[in-house]
Structure formats: structure tokens, C-alpha cells
PQR file of N, CA, C, O and H, with PARSE charges and radii, in Angstrom:
ATOM      1  N   MET A   1      80.852  79.248   6.930 -0.4000 1.5000
ATOM      2  CA  MET A   1      81.798  80.271   6.552 -0.0000 2.0000
ATOM      3  C   MET A   1      83.205  79.666   6.558  0.5500 1.7000
ATOM      4  O   MET A   1      83.562  78.944   7.489 -0.5500 1.4000
ATOM      5  N   PRO A   2      83.995  79.951   5.541 -0.5600 1.5000
ATOM      6  CA  PRO A   2      85.346  79.396   5.522  0.2800 2.0000
ATOM      7  C   PRO A   2      86.203  79.964   6.659  0.5500 1.7000
ATOM      8  O   PRO A   2      85.889  81.003   7.241 -0.5500 1.4000
ATOM      9  N   GLU A   3      87.286  79.254   6.954 -0.4000 1.5000
ATOM     10  CA  GLU A   3      88.168  79.661   8.050 -0.0000 2.0000
ATOM     11  C   GLU A   3      88.717  81.062   7.841  0.5500 1.7000
ATOM     12  O   GLU A   3      88.873  81.804   8.811 -0.5500 1.4000
ATOM     13  H   GLU A   3      87.540  78.410   6.482  0.4000 1.0000
ATOM     14  N   ASN A   4      89.014  81.445   6.616 -0.4000 1.5000
ATOM     15  CA  ASN A   4      89.550  82.777   6.359 -0.0000 2.0000
ATOM     16  C   ASN A   4      88.533  83.852   6.739  0.5500 1.7000
ATOM     17  O   ASN A   4      88.907  84.918   7.228 -0.5500 1.4000
ATOM     18  H   ASN A   4      88.888  80.842   5.828  0.4000 1.0000
ATOM     19  N   GLY A   5      87.270  83.574   6.519 -0.4000 1.5000
ATOM     20  CA  GLY A   5      86.230  84.533   6.881 -0.0000 2.0000
ATOM     21  C   GLY A   5      86.122  84.723   8.382  0.5500 1.7000
ATOM     22  O   GLY A   5      85.943  85.845   8.855 -0.5500 1.4000
ATOM     23  H   GLY A   5      86.967  82.708   6.122  0.4000 1.0000
ATOM     24  N   ARG A   6      86.230  83.638   9.135 -0.4000 1.5000
ATOM     25  CA  ARG A   6      86.175  83.732  10.597 -0.0000 2.0000
ATOM     26  C   ARG A   6      87.378  84.494  11.137  0.5500 1.7000
ATOM     27  O   ARG A   6      87.250  85.321  12.040 -0.5500 1.4000
ATOM     28  H   ARG A   6      86.376  82.726   8.750  0.4000 1.0000
ATOM     29  N   PHE A   7      88.542  84.208  10.575 -0.4000 1.5000
ATOM     30  CA  PHE A   7      89.744  84.904  11.015 -0.0000 2.0000
ATOM     31  C   PHE A   7      89.655  86.390  10.668  0.5500 1.7000
ATOM     32  O   PHE A   7      90.112  87.242  11.430 -0.5500 1.4000
ATOM     33  H   PHE A   7      88.646  83.536   9.841  0.4000 1.0000
ATOM     34  N   GLY A   8      89.071  86.688   9.528 -0.4000 1.5000
ATOM     35  CA  GLY A   8      88.869  88.090   9.143 -0.0000 2.0000
ATOM     36  C   GLY A   8      87.956  88.817  10.116  0.5500 1.7000
ATOM     37  O   GLY A   8      88.237  89.952  10.500 -0.5500 1.4000
ATOM     38  H   GLY A   8      88.700  85.996   8.909  0.4000 1.0000
ATOM     39  N   TRP A   9      86.858  88.169  10.520 -0.4000 1.5000
ATOM     40  CA  TRP A   9      85.952  88.779  11.495 -0.0000 2.0000
ATOM     41  C   TRP A   9      86.643  88.977  12.844  0.5500 1.7000
ATOM     42  O   TRP A   9      86.440  89.986  13.518 -0.5500 1.4000
ATOM     43  H   TRP A   9      86.629  87.247  10.208  0.4000 1.0000
ATOM     44  N   LEU A  10      87.465  87.993  13.225 -0.4000 1.5000
ATOM     45  CA  LEU A  10      88.206  88.111  14.476 -0.0000 2.0000
ATOM     46  C   LEU A  10      89.157  89.305  14.425  0.5500 1.7000
ATOM     47  O   LEU A  10      89.230  90.084  15.375 -0.5500 1.4000
ATOM     48  H   LEU A  10      87.631  87.173  12.677  0.4000 1.0000
ATOM     49  N   LEU A  11      89.879  89.447  13.323 -0.4000 1.5000
ATOM     50  CA  LEU A  11      90.770  90.603  13.190 -0.0000 2.0000
ATOM     51  C   LEU A  11      90.005  91.912  13.182  0.5500 1.7000
ATOM     52  O   LEU A  11      90.469  92.902  13.749 -0.5500 1.4000
ATOM     53  H   LEU A  11      89.820  88.814  12.551  0.4000 1.0000
ATOM     54  N   LEU A  12      88.848  91.934  12.554 -0.4000 1.5000
ATOM     55  CA  LEU A  12      88.031  93.136  12.530 -0.0000 2.0000
ATOM     56  C   LEU A  12      87.559  93.516  13.928  0.5500 1.7000
ATOM     57  O   LEU A  12      87.612  94.688  14.299 -0.5500 1.4000
ATOM     58  H   LEU A  12      88.471  91.131  12.094  0.4000 1.0000
ATOM     59  N   MET A  13      87.101  92.546  14.703 -0.4000 1.5000
ATOM     60  CA  MET A  13      86.634  92.817  16.070 -0.0000 2.0000
ATOM     61  C   MET A  13      87.781  93.267  16.973  0.5500 1.7000
ATOM     62  O   MET A  13      87.614  94.172  17.791 -0.5500 1.4000
ATOM     63  H   MET A  13      87.057  91.594  14.401  0.4000 1.0000
ATOM     64  N   VAL A  14      88.943  92.633  16.822 -0.4000 1.5000
ATOM     65  CA  VAL A  14      90.098  93.044  17.624 -0.0000 2.0000
ATOM     66  C   VAL A  14      90.509  94.461  17.254  0.5500 1.7000
ATOM     67  O   VAL A  14      90.825  95.264  18.132 -0.5500 1.4000
ATOM     68  H   VAL A  14      89.078  91.898  16.157  0.4000 1.0000
ATOM     69  N   GLY A  15      90.508  94.771  15.973 -0.4000 1.5000
ATOM     70  CA  GLY A  15      90.851  96.119  15.529 -0.0000 2.0000
ATOM     71  C   GLY A  15      89.872  97.165  16.029  0.5500 1.7000
ATOM     72  O   GLY A  15      90.277  98.237  16.478 -0.5500 1.4000
ATOM     73  H   GLY A  15      90.251  94.119  15.260  0.4000 1.0000
ATOM     74  N   LEU A  16      88.579  96.857  15.953 -0.4000 1.5000
ATOM     75  CA  LEU A  16      87.575  97.800  16.440 -0.0000 2.0000
ATOM     76  C   LEU A  16      87.685  98.007  17.942  0.5500 1.7000
ATOM     77  O   LEU A  16      87.512  99.123  18.431 -0.5500 1.4000
ATOM     78  H   LEU A  16      88.249  95.986  15.588  0.4000 1.0000
ATOM     79  N   SER A  17      87.973  96.939  18.674 -0.4000 1.5000
ATOM     80  CA  SER A  17      88.125  97.099  20.117 -0.0000 2.0000
ATOM     81  C   SER A  17      89.357  97.928  20.450  0.5500 1.7000
ATOM     82  O   SER A  17      89.335  98.700  21.409 -0.5500 1.4000
ATOM     83  H   SER A  17      88.114  96.032  18.276  0.4000 1.0000
ATOM     84  N   LEU A  18      90.435  97.784  19.675 -0.4000 1.5000
ATOM     85  CA  LEU A  18      91.616  98.616  19.889 -0.0000 2.0000
ATOM     86  C   LEU A  18      91.326 100.083  19.580  0.5500 1.7000
ATOM     87  O   LEU A  18      91.783 100.973  20.297 -0.5500 1.4000
ATOM     88  H   LEU A  18      90.453  97.157  18.897  0.4000 1.0000
ATOM     89  N   VAL A  19      90.575 100.333  18.524 -0.4000 1.5000
ATOM     90  CA  VAL A  19      90.211 101.711  18.180 -0.0000 2.0000
ATOM     91  C   VAL A  19      89.346 102.326  19.282  0.5500 1.7000
ATOM     92  O   VAL A  19      89.573 103.465  19.690 -0.5500 1.4000
ATOM     93  H   VAL A  19      90.204  99.610  17.941  0.4000 1.0000
ATOM     94  N   LEU A  20      88.356 101.572  19.761 -0.4000 1.5000
ATOM     95  CA  LEU A  20      87.500 102.084  20.831 -0.0000 2.0000
ATOM     96  C   LEU A  20      88.287 102.326  22.114  0.5500 1.7000
ATOM     97  O   LEU A  20      88.054 103.314  22.811 -0.5500 1.4000
ATOM     98  H   LEU A  20      88.172 100.646  19.430  0.4000 1.0000
ATOM     99  N   THR A  21      89.212 101.434  22.426 -0.4000 1.5000
ATOM    100  CA  THR A  21      90.056 101.625  23.605 -0.0000 2.0000
ATOM    101  C   THR A  21      90.927 102.861  23.437  0.5500 1.7000
ATOM    102  O   THR A  21      91.091 103.631  24.384 -0.5500 1.4000
ATOM    103  H   THR A  21      89.401 100.631  21.860  0.4000 1.0000
ATOM    104  N   GLY A  22      91.480 103.060  22.268 -0.4000 1.5000
ATOM    105  CA  GLY A  22      92.294 104.252  22.004 -0.0000 2.0000
ATOM    106  C   GLY A  22      91.487 105.532  22.101  0.5500 1.7000
ATOM    107  O   GLY A  22      91.961 106.526  22.652 -0.5500 1.4000
ATOM    108  H   GLY A  22      91.347 102.435  21.499  0.4000 1.0000
ATOM    109  N   LEU A  23      90.272 105.517  21.571 -0.4000 1.5000
ATOM    110  CA  LEU A  23      89.416 106.704  21.678 -0.0000 2.0000
ATOM    111  C   LEU A  23      89.056 107.000  23.125  0.5500 1.7000
ATOM    112  O   LEU A  23      89.031 108.159  23.537 -0.5500 1.4000
ATOM    113  H   LEU A  23      89.887 104.710  21.124  0.4000 1.0000
ATOM    114  N   LEU A  24      88.780 105.963  23.889 -0.4000 1.5000
ATOM    115  CA  LEU A  24      88.482 106.157  25.305 -0.0000 2.0000
ATOM    116  C   LEU A  24      89.703 106.691  26.038  0.5500 1.7000
ATOM    117  O   LEU A  24      89.578 107.534  26.927 -0.5500 1.4000
ATOM    118  H   LEU A  24      88.800 105.021  23.554  0.4000 1.0000
ATOM    119  N   TRP A  25      90.871 106.209  25.672 -0.4000 1.5000
ATOM    120  CA  TRP A  25      92.111 106.650  26.304 -0.0000 2.0000
ATOM    121  C   TRP A  25      92.364 108.135  26.015  0.5500 1.7000
ATOM    122  O   TRP A  25      92.801 108.879  26.894 -0.5500 1.4000
ATOM    123  H   TRP A  25      90.972 105.524  24.950  0.4000 1.0000
ATOM    124  N   VAL A  26      92.083 108.560  24.767 -0.4000 1.5000
ATOM    125  CA  VAL A  26      92.328 109.947  24.375 -0.0000 2.0000
ATOM    126  C   VAL A  26      91.259 110.876  24.932  0.5500 1.7000
ATOM    127  O   VAL A  26      91.577 111.925  25.494 -0.5500 1.4000
ATOM    128  H   VAL A  26      91.728 107.956  24.054  0.4000 1.0000
ATOM    129  N   PHE A  27      89.985 110.496  24.779 -0.4000 1.5000
ATOM    130  CA  PHE A  27      88.897 111.386  25.169 -0.0000 2.0000
ATOM    131  C   PHE A  27      88.366 111.121  26.572  0.5500 1.7000
ATOM    132  O   PHE A  27      87.506 111.862  27.048 -0.5500 1.4000
ATOM    133  H   PHE A  27      89.726 109.645  24.323  0.4000 1.0000
ATOM    134  N   GLY A  28      88.854 110.091  27.239 -0.4000 1.5000
ATOM    135  CA  GLY A  28      88.407 109.758  28.592 -0.0000 2.0000
ATOM    136  C   GLY A  28      88.602 110.865  29.603  0.5500 1.7000
ATOM    137  O   GLY A  28      87.689 111.137  30.383 -0.5500 1.4000
ATOM    138  H   GLY A  28      89.552 109.489  26.852  0.4000 1.0000
ATOM    139  N   PRO A  29      89.767 111.525  29.622 -0.5600 1.5000
ATOM    140  CA  PRO A  29      89.950 112.601  30.604  0.2800 2.0000
ATOM    141  C   PRO A  29      89.002 113.781  30.414  0.5500 1.7000
ATOM    142  O   PRO A  29      88.762 114.531  31.360 -0.5500 1.4000
ATOM    143  N   SER A  30      88.461 113.958  29.219 -0.4000 1.5000
ATOM    144  CA  SER A  30      87.537 115.066  28.999 -0.0000 2.0000
ATOM    145  C   SER A  30      86.106 114.723  29.420  0.5500 1.7000
ATOM    146  O   SER A  30      85.236 115.594  29.389 -0.5500 1.4000
ATOM    147  H   SER A  30      88.656 113.349  28.451  0.4000 1.0000
ATOM    148  N   ILE A  31      85.845 113.474  29.814 -0.4000 1.5000
ATOM    149  CA  ILE A  31      84.541 113.085  30.342 -0.0000 2.0000
ATOM    150  C   ILE A  31      84.628 113.219  31.858  0.5500 1.7000
ATOM    151  O   ILE A  31      85.255 112.386  32.513 -0.5500 1.4000
ATOM    152  H   ILE A  31      86.551 112.766  29.839  0.4000 1.0000
ATOM    153  N   PRO A  32      84.011 114.253  32.427 -0.5600 1.5000
ATOM    154  CA  PRO A  32      84.256 114.559  33.845  0.2800 2.0000
ATOM    155  C   PRO A  32      83.740 113.509  34.821  0.5500 1.7000
ATOM    156  O   PRO A  32      84.314 113.357  35.899 -0.5500 1.4000
ATOM    157  N   TRP A  33      82.695 112.789  34.490 -0.4000 1.5000
ATOM    158  CA  TRP A  33      82.106 111.834  35.438 -0.0000 2.0000
ATOM    159  C   TRP A  33      82.742 110.461  35.360  0.5500 1.7000
ATOM    160  O   TRP A  33      82.530 109.640  36.253 -0.5500 1.4000
ATOM    161  H   TRP A  33      82.229 112.913  33.614  0.4000 1.0000
ATOM    162  N   LEU A  34      83.524 110.182  34.310 -0.4000 1.5000
ATOM    163  CA  LEU A  34      84.139 108.873  34.162 -0.0000 2.0000
ATOM    164  C   LEU A  34      85.254 108.708  35.193  0.5500 1.7000
ATOM    165  O   LEU A  34      86.245 109.437  35.169 -0.5500 1.4000
ATOM    166  H   LEU A  34      83.696 110.849  33.585  0.4000 1.0000
ATOM    167  N   GLY A  35      85.084 107.752  36.088 -0.4000 1.5000
ATOM    168  CA  GLY A  35      86.054 107.523  37.147 -0.0000 2.0000
ATOM    169  C   GLY A  35      85.693 108.202  38.453  0.5500 1.7000
ATOM    170  O   GLY A  35      86.404 108.058  39.447 -0.5500 1.4000
ATOM    171  H   GLY A  35      84.279 107.159  36.107  0.4000 1.0000
ATOM    172  N   ARG A  36      84.592 108.944  38.458 -0.4000 1.5000
ATOM    173  CA  ARG A  36      84.157 109.622  39.675 -0.0000 2.0000
ATOM    174  C   ARG A  36      82.689 109.320  39.976  0.5500 1.7000
ATOM    175  O   ARG A  36      81.962 110.170  40.491 -0.5500 1.4000
ATOM    176  H   ARG A  36      84.014 109.061  37.650  0.4000 1.0000
ATOM    177  N   LEU A  37      82.275 108.125  39.653 -0.4000 1.5000
ATOM    178  CA  LEU A  37      80.894 107.729  39.886 -0.0000 2.0000
ATOM    179  C   LEU A  37      80.687 107.370  41.355  0.5500 1.7000
ATOM    180  O   LEU A  37      81.637 106.987  42.039 -0.5500 1.4000
ATOM    181  H   LEU A  37      82.866 107.435  39.234  0.4000 1.0000
ATOM    182  N   PRO A  38      79.444 107.490  41.849 -0.5600 1.5000
ATOM    183  CA  PRO A  38      79.178 107.003  43.201  0.2800 2.0000
ATOM    184  C   PRO A  38      79.430 105.494  43.246  0.5500 1.7000
ATOM    185  O   PRO A  38      78.915 104.754  42.408 -0.5500 1.4000
ATOM    186  N   GLY A  39      80.191 105.054  44.185 -0.4000 1.5000
ATOM    187  CA  GLY A  39      80.552 103.647  44.278 -0.0000 2.0000
ATOM    188  C   GLY A  39      82.006 103.397  43.949  0.5500 1.7000
ATOM    189  O   GLY A  39      82.530 102.325  44.254 -0.5500 1.4000
ATOM    190  H   GLY A  39      80.610 105.655  44.865  0.4000 1.0000
ATOM    191  N   ASP A  40      82.676 104.366  43.330 -0.4000 1.5000
ATOM    192  CA  ASP A  40      84.116 104.272  43.131 -0.0000 2.0000
ATOM    193  C   ASP A  40      84.789 104.573  44.464  0.5500 1.7000
ATOM    194  O   ASP A  40      84.453 105.553  45.128 -0.5500 1.4000
ATOM    195  H   ASP A  40      82.251 105.236  43.083  0.4000 1.0000
ATOM    196  N   ILE A  41      85.729 103.738  44.847 -0.4000 1.5000
ATOM    197  CA  ILE A  41      86.367 103.867  46.157 -0.0000 2.0000
ATOM    198  C   ILE A  41      87.673 104.636  46.003  0.5500 1.7000
ATOM    199  O   ILE A  41      88.524 104.277  45.189 -0.5500 1.4000
ATOM    200  H   ILE A  41      86.002 102.942  44.307  0.4000 1.0000
ATOM    201  N   ARG A  42      87.821 105.687  46.784 -0.4000 1.5000
ATOM    202  CA  ARG A  42      89.046 106.486  46.776 -0.0000 2.0000
ATOM    203  C   ARG A  42      89.476 106.716  48.219  0.5500 1.7000
ATOM    204  O   ARG A  42      88.728 107.275  49.020 -0.5500 1.4000
ATOM    205  H   ARG A  42      87.130 105.979  47.444  0.4000 1.0000
ATOM    206  N   VAL A  43      90.688 106.278  48.538 -0.4000 1.5000
ATOM    207  CA  VAL A  43      91.253 106.465  49.866 -0.0000 2.0000
ATOM    208  C   VAL A  43      92.592 107.169  49.690  0.5500 1.7000
ATOM    209  O   VAL A  43      93.487 106.662  49.014 -0.5500 1.4000
ATOM    210  H   VAL A  43      91.296 105.824  47.887  0.4000 1.0000
ATOM    211  N   GLU A  44      92.719 108.341  50.304 -0.4000 1.5000
ATOM    212  CA  GLU A  44      93.962 109.085  50.206 -0.0000 2.0000
ATOM    213  C   GLU A  44      94.487 109.366  51.602  0.5500 1.7000
ATOM    214  O   GLU A  44      93.778 109.898  52.456 -0.5500 1.4000
ATOM    215  H   GLU A  44      91.991 108.752  50.853  0.4000 1.0000
ATOM    216  N   GLY A  45      95.721 109.004  51.815 -0.4000 1.5000
ATOM    217  CA  GLY A  45      96.380 109.262  53.080 -0.0000 2.0000
ATOM    218  C   GLY A  45      97.629 110.088  52.840  0.5500 1.7000
ATOM    219  O   GLY A  45      97.880 110.516  51.713 -0.5500 1.4000
ATOM    220  H   GLY A  45      96.298 108.572  51.122  0.4000 1.0000
ATOM    221  N   PRO A  46      98.414 110.317  53.878 -0.5600 1.5000
ATOM    222  CA  PRO A  46      99.622 111.125  53.705  0.2800 2.0000
ATOM    223  C   PRO A  46     100.651 110.467  52.780  0.5500 1.7000
ATOM    224  O   PRO A  46     101.347 111.160  52.038 -0.5500 1.4000
ATOM    225  N   ARG A  47     100.751 109.130  52.820 -0.4000 1.5000
ATOM    226  CA  ARG A  47     101.721 108.456  51.962 -0.0000 2.0000
ATOM    227  C   ARG A  47     101.107 107.401  51.055  0.5500 1.7000
ATOM    228  O   ARG A  47     101.818 106.758  50.283 -0.5500 1.4000
ATOM    229  H   ARG A  47     100.186 108.567  53.422  0.4000 1.0000
ATOM    230  N   VAL A  48      99.798 107.219  51.140 -0.4000 1.5000
ATOM    231  CA  VAL A  48      99.143 106.158  50.378 -0.0000 2.0000
ATOM    232  C   VAL A  48      97.955 106.736  49.619  0.5500 1.7000
ATOM    233  O   VAL A  48      97.184 107.534  50.150 -0.5500 1.4000
ATOM    234  H   VAL A  48      99.220 107.741  51.767  0.4000 1.0000
ATOM    235  N   ARG A  49      97.829 106.316  48.379 -0.4000 1.5000
ATOM    236  CA  ARG A  49      96.677 106.699  47.570 -0.0000 2.0000
ATOM    237  C   ARG A  49      96.125 105.433  46.925  0.5500 1.7000
ATOM    238  O   ARG A  49      96.831 104.756  46.178 -0.5500 1.4000
ATOM    239  H   ARG A  49      98.456 105.667  47.947  0.4000 1.0000
ATOM    240  N   LEU A  50      94.866 105.113  47.213 -0.4000 1.5000
ATOM    241  CA  LEU A  50      94.226 103.904  46.700 -0.0000 2.0000
ATOM    242  C   LEU A  50      92.963 104.310  45.950  0.5500 1.7000
ATOM    243  O   LEU A  50      92.153 105.089  46.452 -0.5500 1.4000
ATOM    244  H   LEU A  50      94.293 105.663  47.820  0.4000 1.0000
ATOM    245  N   TYR A  51      92.807 103.778  44.754 -0.4000 1.5000
ATOM    246  CA  TYR A  51      91.636 104.088  43.946 -0.0000 2.0000
ATOM    247  C   TYR A  51      91.131 102.799  43.317  0.5500 1.7000
ATOM    248  O   TYR A  51      91.871 102.114  42.610 -0.5500 1.4000
ATOM    249  H   TYR A  51      93.465 103.146  44.346  0.4000 1.0000
ATOM    250  N   VAL A  52      89.853 102.465  43.579 -0.4000 1.5000
ATOM    251  CA  VAL A  52      89.223 101.265  43.036 -0.0000 2.0000
ATOM    252  C   VAL A  52      87.933 101.696  42.334  0.5500 1.7000
ATOM    253  O   VAL A  52      86.934 101.970  42.999 -0.5500 1.4000
ATOM    254  H   VAL A  52      89.252 103.021  44.153  0.4000 1.0000
ATOM    255  N   PRO A  53      87.944 101.759  41.004 -0.5600 1.5000
ATOM    256  CA  PRO A  53      86.780 102.250  40.258  0.2800 2.0000
ATOM    257  C   PRO A  53      85.720 101.164  40.031  0.5500 1.7000
ATOM    258  O   PRO A  53      85.548 100.702  38.903 -0.5500 1.4000
ATOM    259  N   LEU A  54      85.021 100.760  41.072 -0.4000 1.5000
ATOM    260  CA  LEU A  54      84.055  99.663  40.966 -0.0000 2.0000
ATOM    261  C   LEU A  54      82.904  99.996  40.013  0.5500 1.7000
ATOM    262  O   LEU A  54      82.630  99.234  39.086 -0.5500 1.4000
ATOM    263  H   LEU A  54      85.161 101.136  41.988  0.4000 1.0000
ATOM    264  N   MET A  55      82.239 101.110  40.229 -0.4000 1.5000
ATOM    265  CA  MET A  55      81.074 101.447  39.400 -0.0000 2.0000
ATOM    266  C   MET A  55      81.477 101.781  37.967  0.5500 1.7000
ATOM    267  O   MET A  55      80.741 101.472  37.030 -0.5500 1.4000
ATOM    268  H   MET A  55      82.462 101.730  40.982  0.4000 1.0000
ATOM    269  N   THR A  56      82.627 102.401  37.790 -0.4000 1.5000
ATOM    270  CA  THR A  56      83.092 102.695  36.439 -0.0000 2.0000
ATOM    271  C   THR A  56      83.336 101.394  35.676  0.5500 1.7000
ATOM    272  O   THR A  56      82.948 101.277  34.514 -0.5500 1.4000
ATOM    273  H   THR A  56      83.225 102.652  38.551  0.4000 1.0000
ATOM    274  N   CYS A  57      83.973 100.420  36.320 -0.4000 1.5000
ATOM    275  CA  CYS A  57      84.211  99.121  35.680 -0.0000 2.0000
ATOM    276  C   CYS A  57      82.896  98.405  35.384  0.5500 1.7000
ATOM    277  O   CYS A  57      82.747  97.792  34.327 -0.5500 1.4000
ATOM    278  H   CYS A  57      84.288 100.515  37.265  0.4000 1.0000
ATOM    279  N   LEU A  58      81.950  98.479  36.306 -0.4000 1.5000
ATOM    280  CA  LEU A  58      80.649  97.851  36.093 -0.0000 2.0000
ATOM    281  C   LEU A  58      79.917  98.491  34.920  0.5500 1.7000
ATOM    282  O   LEU A  58      79.335  97.788  34.093 -0.5500 1.4000
ATOM    283  H   LEU A  58      82.071  98.977  37.164  0.4000 1.0000
ATOM    284  N   LEU A  59      79.942  99.816  34.842 -0.4000 1.5000
ATOM    285  CA  LEU A  59      79.291 100.523  33.742 -0.0000 2.0000
ATOM    286  C   LEU A  59      79.938 100.169  32.404  0.5500 1.7000
ATOM    287  O   LEU A  59      79.235  99.895  31.431 -0.5500 1.4000
ATOM    288  H   LEU A  59      80.414 100.387  35.514  0.4000 1.0000
ATOM    289  N   LEU A  60      81.266 100.173  32.346 -0.4000 1.5000
ATOM    290  CA  LEU A  60      81.949  99.815  31.107 -0.0000 2.0000
ATOM    291  C   LEU A  60      81.677  98.364  30.716  0.5500 1.7000
ATOM    292  O   LEU A  60      81.554  98.058  29.530 -0.5500 1.4000
ATOM    293  H   LEU A  60      81.837 100.396  33.136  0.4000 1.0000
ATOM    294  N   SER A  61      81.583  97.477  31.689 -0.4000 1.5000
ATOM    295  CA  SER A  61      81.272  96.082  31.413 -0.0000 2.0000
ATOM    296  C   SER A  61      79.884  95.931  30.804  0.5500 1.7000
ATOM    297  O   SER A  61      79.704  95.173  29.851 -0.5500 1.4000
ATOM    298  H   SER A  61      81.683  97.725  32.653  0.4000 1.0000
ATOM    299  N   VAL A  62      78.913  96.637  31.341 -0.4000 1.5000
ATOM    300  CA  VAL A  62      77.549  96.566  30.808 -0.0000 2.0000
ATOM    301  C   VAL A  62      77.501  97.122  29.393  0.5500 1.7000
ATOM    302  O   VAL A  62      76.867  96.528  28.521 -0.5500 1.4000
ATOM    303  H   VAL A  62      79.059  97.253  32.116  0.4000 1.0000
ATOM    304  N   VAL A  63      78.156  98.244  29.153 -0.4000 1.5000
ATOM    305  CA  VAL A  63      78.153  98.855  27.815 -0.0000 2.0000
ATOM    306  C   VAL A  63      78.836  97.939  26.812  0.5500 1.7000
ATOM    307  O   VAL A  63      78.315  97.733  25.716 -0.5500 1.4000
ATOM    308  H   VAL A  63      78.671  98.726  29.862  0.4000 1.0000
ATOM    309  N   LEU A  64      79.996  97.382  27.163 -0.4000 1.5000
ATOM    310  CA  LEU A  64      80.694  96.486  26.239 -0.0000 2.0000
ATOM    311  C   LEU A  64      79.911  95.199  26.005  0.5500 1.7000
ATOM    312  O   LEU A  64      79.917  94.670  24.893 -0.5500 1.4000
ATOM    313  H   LEU A  64      80.420  97.550  28.053  0.4000 1.0000
ATOM    314  N   THR A  65      79.241  94.690  27.025 -0.4000 1.5000
ATOM    315  CA  THR A  65      78.411  93.499  26.853 -0.0000 2.0000
ATOM    316  C   THR A  65      77.269  93.771  25.888  0.5500 1.7000
ATOM    317  O   THR A  65      76.972  92.936  25.033 -0.5500 1.4000
ATOM    318  H   THR A  65      79.235  95.119  27.929  0.4000 1.0000
ATOM    319  N   LEU A  66      76.629  94.920  26.009 -0.4000 1.5000
ATOM    320  CA  LEU A  66      75.545  95.276  25.084 -0.0000 2.0000
ATOM    321  C   LEU A  66      76.055  95.435  23.659  0.5500 1.7000
ATOM    322  O   LEU A  66      75.403  94.991  22.714 -0.5500 1.4000
ATOM    323  H   LEU A  66      76.871  95.598  26.704  0.4000 1.0000
ATOM    324  N   ILE A  67      77.211  96.063  23.495 -0.4000 1.5000
ATOM    325  CA  ILE A  67      77.776  96.233  22.155 -0.0000 2.0000
ATOM    326  C   ILE A  67      78.094  94.878  21.531  0.5500 1.7000
ATOM    327  O   ILE A  67      77.780  94.643  20.364 -0.5500 1.4000
ATOM    328  H   ILE A  67      77.741  96.424  24.262  0.4000 1.0000
ATOM    329  N   LEU A  68      78.708  93.995  22.294 -0.4000 1.5000
ATOM    330  CA  LEU A  68      79.030  92.676  21.757 -0.0000 2.0000
ATOM    331  C   LEU A  68      77.782  91.845  21.493  0.5500 1.7000
ATOM    332  O   LEU A  68      77.749  91.077  20.532 -0.5500 1.4000
ATOM    333  H   LEU A  68      78.963  94.186  23.242  0.4000 1.0000
ATOM    334  N   TRP A  69      76.757  91.986  22.328 -0.4000 1.5000
ATOM    335  CA  TRP A  69      75.507  91.272  22.109 -0.0000 2.0000
ATOM    336  C   TRP A  69      74.840  91.742  20.816  0.5500 1.7000
ATOM    337  O   TRP A  69      74.350  90.924  20.037 -0.5500 1.4000
ATOM    338  H   TRP A  69      76.785  92.610  23.108  0.4000 1.0000
ATOM    339  N   ILE A  70      74.820  93.051  20.587 -0.4000 1.5000
ATOM    340  CA  ILE A  70      74.234  93.596  19.363 -0.0000 2.0000
ATOM    341  C   ILE A  70      75.033  93.138  18.147  0.5500 1.7000
ATOM    342  O   ILE A  70      74.445  92.787  17.124 -0.5500 1.4000
ATOM    343  H   ILE A  70      75.218  93.715  21.220  0.4000 1.0000
ATOM    344  N   ALA A  71      76.371  93.136  18.241 -0.4000 1.5000
ATOM    345  CA  ALA A  71      77.199  92.680  17.132 -0.0000 2.0000
ATOM    346  C   ALA A  71      76.926  91.213  16.832  0.5500 1.7000
ATOM    347  O   ALA A  71      76.888  90.815  15.667 -0.5500 1.4000
ATOM    348  H   ALA A  71      76.849  93.422  19.072  0.4000 1.0000
ATOM    349  N   ARG A  72      76.736  90.410  17.866 -0.4000 1.5000
ATOM    350  CA  ARG A  72      76.437  88.989  17.660 -0.0000 2.0000
ATOM    351  C   ARG A  72      75.066  88.804  17.000  0.5500 1.7000
ATOM    352  O   ARG A  72      74.889  87.889  16.196 -0.5500 1.4000
ATOM    353  H   ARG A  72      76.767  90.734  18.812  0.4000 1.0000
ATOM    354  N   GLN A  73      74.099  89.661  17.333 -0.4000 1.5000
ATOM    355  CA  GLN A  73      72.771  89.560  16.742 -0.0000 2.0000
ATOM    356  C   GLN A  73      72.816  89.872  15.247  0.5500 1.7000
ATOM    357  O   GLN A  73      72.105  89.238  14.466 -0.5500 1.4000
ATOM    358  H   GLN A  73      74.243  90.404  17.987  0.4000 1.0000
ATOM    359  N   PHE A  74      73.637  90.834  14.839 -0.4000 1.5000
ATOM    360  CA  PHE A  74      73.747  91.175  13.424 -0.0000 2.0000
ATOM    361  C   PHE A  74      74.545  90.141  12.642  0.5500 1.7000
ATOM    362  O   PHE A  74      74.343  89.960  11.441 -0.5500 1.4000
ATOM    363  H   PHE A  74      74.214  91.348  15.473  0.4000 1.0000
ATOM    364  N   ARG A  75      75.445  89.473  13.334 -0.4000 1.5000
ATOM    365  CA  ARG A  75      76.285  88.495  12.660 -0.0000 2.0000
ATOM    366  C   ARG A  75      75.507  87.240  12.290  0.5500 1.7000
ATOM    367  O   ARG A  75      75.832  86.566  11.314 -0.5500 1.4000
ATOM    368  H   ARG A  75      75.609  89.620  14.309  0.4000 1.0000
ATOM    369  N   GLY A  76      74.499  86.936  13.057 -0.4000 1.5000
ATOM    370  CA  GLY A  76      73.646  85.814  12.681 -0.0000 2.0000
ATOM    371  C   GLY A  76      73.750  84.647  13.513  0.5500 1.7000
ATOM    372  O   GLY A  76      73.067  83.653  13.270 -0.5500 1.4000
ATOM    373  H   GLY A  76      74.234  87.485  13.851  0.4000 1.0000
TER
END
């Protein structure tokens, strides 16, 4: 594949990832379980609030890995 074709695919993937990130940003608050999974750490004190979304990050990582793996399989 010529260099222009590879650069085009790269721009397409970056654009699609930006669109998916934007959709998640807009519709994420309407998904009630996102960010409140078992395994997400939340510590709230009188002056300190700490939130570490471990399971949410793990779930998103698995989903994005599967999407990229499927895209790679179709690409050849």
C-alpha cells in the first residue's frame, strides 16, 4: 500500500477514536453503571475526595482492545 494510503488509514482511525471518545463523553453520564462498577475505589472524607476507577478502566481497555483487534482482522 502506498504511503498516502497508510496515512489515510491512520487519519481515519484517529478520527473514529475521537468520535467514539466524544460520544462516550456526551452519553457517558446517562449510563448509570459506568464509573460505579464493583472494584472502583471511592474514598470520601471531610476535605478529601479520591476516586480510582479500576474496573471501569479495565472494562474500557478490554472493549477497545477487541475493537482494534477486529479492525486489524478486517484490514488484512
